[in-house]
C-alpha positions as semicolon CSV with decimal commas, in nm:
position;residue;x (nm);y (nm);z (nm)
1;X;5,686;22,588;14,564
2;X;5,894;22,399;14,298
3;X;5,961;22,013;14,236
4;X;5,824;21,902;14,573
5;X;5,679;21,564;14,610
6;X;5,463;21,350;14,839
7;X;5,540;20,994;14,939
8;X;5,351;20,648;14,790
9;X;5,057;20,720;15,063
10;X;5,078;21,070;15,131
11;X;4,855;21,366;14,935
12;X;4,957;21,730;14,834
13;X;5,264;21,774;14,651
14;X;5,364;22,107;14,781
15;X;5,088;22,204;15,068
16;X;4,849;22,039;15,278
17;X;4,560;22,255;15,412
18;X;4,363;22,066;15,690
19;X;4,184;22,076;16,021
20;X;3,997;22,421;16,018
21;X;4,329;22,599;15,864
22;X;4,257;22,921;15,668
23;X;4,566;23,036;15,475
24;X;4,605;23,268;15,218
25;X;4,855;23,243;14,915
26;X;4,931;23,550;14,730
27;X;5,136;23,598;14,414
28;X;5,283;23,241;14,454
29;X;5,371;22,963;14,208
30;X;5,331;22,575;14,223
31;X;5,543;22,438;13,968
32;X;5,613;22,078;13,892
33;X;5,522;21,929;14,234
34;X;5,371;21,598;14,256
35;X;5,168;21,341;14,465
36;X;4,945;21,052;14,447
37;X;4,635;21,298;14,486
38;X;4,657;21,653;14,458
39;X;4,974;21,727;14,291
40;X;5,025;22,066;14,442
41;X;4,765;22,147;14,698
42;X;4,536;21,937;14,916
43;X;4,278;22,116;15,122
44;X;4,076;21,872;15,359
45;X;3,876;21,865;15,705
46;X;3,681;22,187;15,698
47;X;4,001;22,392;15,598
48;X;3,894;22,720;15,376
49;X;4,207;22,843;15,168
50;X;4,238;23,142;14,940
51;X;4,454;23,192;14,632
52;X;4,507;23,502;14,471
53;X;4,723;23,573;14,120
54;X;4,888;23,226;14,176
55;X;5,053;22,992;13,919
56;X;4,984;22,630;13,914
57;X;5,207;22,498;13,630
58;X;5,280;22,133;13,534
59;X;5,175;21,974;13,838
60;X;5,079;21,629;13,856
61;X;4,864;21,352;14,023
62;X;4,866;20,980;14,014
63;X;4,487;20,972;14,061
64;X;4,295;21,285;14,147
65;X;4,338;21,630;14,081
66;X;4,659;21,735;13,888
67;X;4,707;22,085;14,073
68;X;4,445;22,068;14,354
69;X;4,234;21,808;14,561
70;X;3,945;21,944;14,792
71;X;3,751;21,714;15,009
72;X;3,588;21,659;15,323
73;X;3,369;21,992;15,368
74;X;3,684;22,201;15,256
75;X;3,650;22,551;15,086
76;X;3,899;22,661;14,821
77;X;3,896;22,989;14,664
78;X;4,117;23,121;14,334
79;X;4,116;23,454;14,226
80;X;4,318;23,562;13,906
81;X;4,495;23,239;13,898
82;X;4,660;23,049;13,617
83;X;4,658;22,669;13,573
84;X;4,874;22,532;13,282
85;X;5,000;22,174;13,179
86;X;4,844;22,007;13,501
87;X;4,794;21,622;13,457
88;X;4,569;21,355;13,626
89;X;4,368;21,087;13,532
90;X;4,067;21,255;13,718
91;X;4,071;21,604;13,752
92;X;4,342;21,714;13,511
93;X;4,367;22,054;13,689
94;X;4,113;22,027;13,975
95;X;3,897;21,813;14,135
96;X;3,666;21,847;14,424
97;X;3,485;21,578;14,630
98;X;3,319;21,475;14,963
99;X;3,103;21,780;15,000
100;X;3,372;22,030;14,932
101;X;3,305;22,378;14,774
102;X;3,575;22,579;14,515
103;X;3,514;22,894;14,368
104;X;3,713;23,020;14,071
105;X;3,721;23,387;13,955
106;X;3,900;23,561;13,678
107;X;4,123;23,225;13,644
108;X;4,256;23,029;13,326
109;X;4,269;22,673;13,309
110;X;4,464;22,549;12,994
111;X;4,681;22,289;12,832
112;X;4,607;22,040;13,079
113;X;4,650;21,646;13,005
114;X;4,436;21,353;13,147
115;X;4,126;21,377;13,288
116;X;3,858;21,651;13,256
117;X;3,980;22,014;13,332
118;X;3,754;22,010;13,648
119;X;3,586;21,727;13,809
120;X;3,408;21,667;14,091
121;X;3,159;21,403;14,269
122;X;2,810;21,418;14,328
123;X;2,832;21,605;14,675
124;X;3,112;21,868;14,576
125;X;3,014;22,195;14,389
126;X;3,263;22,420;14,190
127;X;3,170;22,751;14,114
128;X;3,310;22,964;13,804
129;X;3,277;23,332;13,703
130;X;3,487;23,513;13,445
131;X;3,686;23,168;13,377
132;X;3,834;23,080;13,103
133;X;3,918;22,709;12,992
134;X;4,130;22,592;12,681
135;X;4,234;22,291;12,500
136;X;4,251;22,078;12,831
137;X;4,285;21,705;12,678
138;X;4,002;21,553;12,886
139;X;3,753;21,870;12,780
140;X;3,695;22,203;12,914
141;X;3,300;22,284;13,010
142;X;3,212;21,948;13,055
143;X;3,095;21,733;13,362
144;X;3,013;21,886;13,667
145;X;3,099;22,246;13,519
146;X;2,914;22,197;13,189
147;X;2,638;22,417;13,259
148;X;2,870;22,729;13,355
149;X;2,988;22,801;13,018
150;X;2,895;23,112;12,899
151;X;2,750;23,187;13,227
152;X;2,924;23,482;13,454
153;X;3,133;23,562;13,120
154;X;3,308;23,182;13,129
155;X;3,442;23,132;12,799
156;X;3,633;22,905;12,614
157;X;3,893;23,123;12,406
158;X;4,281;23,084;12,365
159;X;4,418;23,275;12,661
160;X;4,704;23,412;12,454
161;X;5,013;23,302;12,625
162;X;5,309;23,482;12,523
163;X;5,534;23,145;12,509
164;X;5,336;22,875;12,686
165;X;5,608;22,589;12,617
166;X;5,877;22,824;12,754
167;X;5,664;22,902;13,078
168;X;5,520;23,211;12,989
């Protein structure tokens, strides 16, 4: 899913998951997508989506969730995914709101610009396990995930990309 964009009043630059849908994405790349909210993906309205071995690179949102926006009682599960270079003023890589739940396992979030790497409102929940956050402009383990640093082998270490600037 490369270089897709949503209109002025839309969200989800590449994929919108809603209304009780439950898709699974495996070995997918979401690169250079943009939207007002949810640069690559938006999960909404009790949708439950899973992402395994996916890449989210250089996605952007004008407002919330550079790569991902989860809202309205949705759930999103990320396993062995990489988020790199995503951008939004709020939730540089990821934003969760309105009682949504997200889980990130064995995932990397690095080199994001804009807001905190992961942000959520008071009614949402983001759980991390074996997750690395590194050099995100707005901060790594801050805000709603601050207490998860060091827990479940969550670390702030250089992920050792071969050539991040060149897309590797």
